[in-house]
One Martini backbone bead per residue (centre of mass of N, CA, C, O) as a GRO file, in nm:
protein
  173
    1UNK     BB    1  -6.957   4.400  -3.173
    2UNK     BB    2  -6.855   4.393  -3.481
    3UNK     BB    3  -6.748   4.543  -3.745
    4UNK     BB    4  -6.744   4.542  -4.079
    5UNK     BB    5  -6.436   4.589  -4.090
    6UNK     BB    6  -6.357   4.354  -3.903
    7UNK     BB    7  -6.486   4.132  -4.072
    8UNK     BB    8  -6.318   4.183  -4.325
    9UNK     BB    9  -6.040   4.132  -4.200
   10UNK     BB   10  -6.099   3.838  -4.123
   11UNK     BB   11  -6.167   3.741  -4.406
   12UNK     BB   12  -5.890   3.819  -4.537
   13UNK     BB   13  -5.730   3.628  -4.362
   14UNK     BB   14  -5.867   3.370  -4.466
   15UNK     BB   15  -5.791   3.411  -4.759
   16UNK     BB   16  -5.488   3.384  -4.720
   17UNK     BB   17  -5.497   3.098  -4.608
   18UNK     BB   18  -5.650   2.966  -4.851
   19UNK     BB   19  -5.441   3.045  -5.063
   20UNK     BB   20  -5.223   2.866  -4.944
   21UNK     BB   21  -5.370   2.603  -4.965
   22UNK     BB   22  -5.421   2.614  -5.279
   23UNK     BB   23  -5.118   2.647  -5.352
   24UNK     BB   24  -5.039   2.361  -5.251
   25UNK     BB   25  -5.255   2.181  -5.380
   26UNK     BB   26  -5.304   2.251  -5.689
   27UNK     BB   27  -5.548   2.114  -5.863
   28UNK     BB   28  -5.677   2.284  -6.089
   29UNK     BB   29  -5.446   2.292  -6.290
   30UNK     BB   30  -5.356   1.984  -6.294
   31UNK     BB   31  -5.659   1.835  -6.266
   32UNK     BB   32  -5.812   2.035  -6.491
   33UNK     BB   33  -5.706   2.254  -6.688
   34UNK     BB   34  -5.482   2.108  -6.850
   35UNK     BB   35  -5.650   1.861  -6.946
   36UNK     BB   36  -5.873   2.032  -7.084
   37UNK     BB   37  -5.695   2.179  -7.285
   38UNK     BB   38  -5.592   1.927  -7.425
   39UNK     BB   39  -5.876   1.818  -7.515
   40UNK     BB   40  -5.941   2.133  -7.651
   41UNK     BB   41  -5.700   2.273  -7.796
   42UNK     BB   42  -5.663   2.535  -7.604
   43UNK     BB   43  -5.945   2.605  -7.527
   44UNK     BB   44  -6.146   2.783  -7.366
   45UNK     BB   45  -6.284   2.756  -7.025
   46UNK     BB   46  -6.551   2.684  -6.768
   47UNK     BB   47  -6.554   2.492  -6.499
   48UNK     BB   48  -6.639   2.682  -6.222
   49UNK     BB   49  -6.741   2.946  -6.399
   50UNK     BB   50  -7.105   2.979  -6.451
   51UNK     BB   51  -7.128   3.259  -6.293
   52UNK     BB   52  -7.226   3.552  -6.107
   53UNK     BB   53  -7.162   3.499  -5.792
   54UNK     BB   54  -7.140   3.787  -5.669
   55UNK     BB   55  -7.451   3.831  -5.743
   56UNK     BB   56  -7.598   3.571  -5.634
   57UNK     BB   57  -7.446   3.527  -5.322
   58UNK     BB   58  -7.430   3.793  -5.218
   59UNK     BB   59  -7.507   3.976  -4.954
   60UNK     BB   60  -7.719   4.201  -4.780
   61UNK     BB   61  -7.438   4.365  -4.651
   62UNK     BB   62  -7.199   4.570  -4.529
   63UNK     BB   63  -6.955   4.371  -4.566
   64UNK     BB   64  -7.012   4.311  -4.865
   65UNK     BB   65  -6.982   4.601  -4.955
   66UNK     BB   66  -6.685   4.626  -4.872
   67UNK     BB   67  -6.579   4.400  -5.049
   68UNK     BB   68  -6.671   4.522  -5.318
   69UNK     BB   69  -6.519   4.791  -5.291
   70UNK     BB   70  -6.237   4.667  -5.270
   71UNK     BB   71  -6.240   4.512  -5.535
   72UNK     BB   72  -6.288   4.766  -5.716
   73UNK     BB   73  -6.041   4.925  -5.622
   74UNK     BB   74  -5.825   4.702  -5.711
   75UNK     BB   75  -5.987   4.573  -6.003
   76UNK     BB   76  -6.249   4.685  -6.063
   77UNK     BB   77  -6.505   4.672  -6.242
   78UNK     BB   78  -6.637   4.417  -6.405
   79UNK     BB   79  -6.685   4.571  -6.687
   80UNK     BB   80  -6.353   4.657  -6.688
   81UNK     BB   81  -6.243   4.390  -6.758
   82UNK     BB   82  -5.992   4.256  -6.919
   83UNK     BB   83  -6.018   3.959  -7.089
   84UNK     BB   84  -6.269   3.825  -7.077
   85UNK     BB   85  -6.429   3.546  -7.093
   86UNK     BB   86  -6.639   3.396  -7.332
   87UNK     BB   87  -6.724   3.131  -7.139
   88UNK     BB   88  -6.771   3.331  -6.901
   89UNK     BB   89  -6.990   3.524  -6.704
   90UNK     BB   90  -6.748   3.621  -6.546
   91UNK     BB   91  -6.556   3.904  -6.553
   92UNK     BB   92  -6.316   3.781  -6.358
   93UNK     BB   93  -6.292   3.572  -6.594
   94UNK     BB   94  -6.040   3.432  -6.769
   95UNK     BB   95  -5.843   3.225  -6.962
   96UNK     BB   96  -5.656   3.207  -6.673
   97UNK     BB   97  -5.877   3.297  -6.479
   98UNK     BB   98  -5.884   3.448  -6.195
   99UNK     BB   99  -5.812   3.800  -6.109
  100UNK     BB  100  -5.853   3.738  -5.793
  101UNK     BB  101  -5.648   3.732  -5.518
  102UNK     BB  102  -5.872   3.908  -5.382
  103UNK     BB  103  -6.200   3.962  -5.284
  104UNK     BB  104  -6.368   3.724  -5.282
  105UNK     BB  105  -6.622   3.541  -5.277
  106UNK     BB  106  -6.714   3.291  -5.079
  107UNK     BB  107  -6.798   3.087  -5.304
  108UNK     BB  108  -6.523   3.110  -5.457
  109UNK     BB  109  -6.321   3.052  -5.227
  110UNK     BB  110  -6.456   2.763  -5.140
  111UNK     BB  111  -6.443   2.615  -5.397
  112UNK     BB  112  -6.490   2.258  -5.461
  113UNK     BB  113  -6.482   1.994  -5.630
  114UNK     BB  114  -6.525   1.664  -5.612
  115UNK     BB  115  -6.248   1.584  -5.732
  116UNK     BB  116  -6.077   1.756  -5.530
  117UNK     BB  117  -6.182   1.635  -5.268
  118UNK     BB  118  -6.090   1.349  -5.331
  119UNK     BB  119  -5.787   1.421  -5.356
  120UNK     BB  120  -5.759   1.523  -5.064
  121UNK     BB  121  -5.836   1.254  -4.932
  122UNK     BB  122  -5.651   1.047  -5.088
  123UNK     BB  123  -5.368   1.216  -5.073
  124UNK     BB  124  -5.406   1.349  -4.745
  125UNK     BB  125  -5.650   1.283  -4.539
  126UNK     BB  126  -5.864   1.515  -4.596
  127UNK     BB  127  -6.210   1.556  -4.453
  128UNK     BB  128  -6.287   1.874  -4.371
  129UNK     BB  129  -6.365   1.953  -4.661
  130UNK     BB  130  -6.650   2.175  -4.719
  131UNK     BB  131  -6.768   2.397  -4.931
  132UNK     BB  132  -7.034   2.484  -4.795
  133UNK     BB  133  -6.922   2.519  -4.511
  134UNK     BB  134  -6.712   2.731  -4.594
  135UNK     BB  135  -6.904   2.935  -4.709
  136UNK     BB  136  -7.063   2.986  -4.448
  137UNK     BB  137  -6.826   3.066  -4.273
  138UNK     BB  138  -6.747   3.313  -4.444
  139UNK     BB  139  -7.013   3.459  -4.413
  140UNK     BB  140  -7.008   3.473  -4.099
  141UNK     BB  141  -6.756   3.639  -4.082
  142UNK     BB  142  -6.861   3.881  -4.252
  143UNK     BB  143  -7.135   3.924  -4.069
  144UNK     BB  144  -7.067   3.826  -3.754
  145UNK     BB  145  -7.192   3.518  -3.687
  146UNK     BB  146  -6.908   3.451  -3.582
  147UNK     BB  147  -6.735   3.369  -3.339
  148UNK     BB  148  -6.427   3.398  -3.213
  149UNK     BB  149  -6.396   3.102  -3.133
  150UNK     BB  150  -6.483   2.983  -3.407
  151UNK     BB  151  -6.276   3.129  -3.575
  152UNK     BB  152  -6.025   3.013  -3.440
  153UNK     BB  153  -6.094   2.719  -3.511
  154UNK     BB  154  -6.114   2.751  -3.820
  155UNK     BB  155  -5.834   2.865  -3.864
  156UNK     BB  156  -5.679   2.622  -3.744
  157UNK     BB  157  -5.788   2.412  -3.940
  158UNK     BB  158  -5.653   2.540  -4.188
  159UNK     BB  159  -5.362   2.525  -4.080
  160UNK     BB  160  -5.364   2.216  -4.051
  161UNK     BB  161  -5.396   2.157  -4.351
  162UNK     BB  162  -5.132   2.288  -4.433
  163UNK     BB  163  -4.948   2.106  -4.264
  164UNK     BB  164  -5.028   1.847  -4.407
  165UNK     BB  165  -4.939   1.927  -4.689
  166UNK     BB  166  -4.647   1.992  -4.620
  167UNK     BB  167  -4.565   1.716  -4.502
  168UNK     BB  168  -4.652   1.548  -4.771
  169UNK     BB  169  -4.487   1.745  -4.987
  170UNK     BB  170  -4.217   1.893  -4.867
  171UNK     BB  171  -4.304   2.181  -4.813
  172UNK     BB  172  -4.214   2.523  -4.755
  173UNK     BB  173  -4.425   2.813  -4.620
   0.00000   0.00000   0.00000
């Protein structure tokens, strides 16, 4: 059985991979944020961050405690974040989006709205992204409930999605 620290390391590795994926796909800024800002006269809004998800969905588990401790060590306690958005209940969400490049809660890291999932399917032929499935997989990685074999398969699936995005977008990452 892996330690909570090992589970956190595996989770943070997946976060790095998913951050690469979202960096290439880049739907949120182009497909949601910029059009919404234009419609609302550049007024701040909270499209996907409508709750303190790290409080609502994080599990009572030692690995989640480690994730929270690392998040607060790197980025401060939620109540100490400067420039929190007035329209989002999450303290880590500012007018320019989430301030957490790492140590996000699984629900936040995994989230993709229906419109973005449709764009991923229609634009790239990727049908394997299911945000609730990804959320649970990330939780299982963090709690140690995902076997190493399943983790390896999930990790490779995410890398395959990155390869598909790269191939179709002509970007090298």
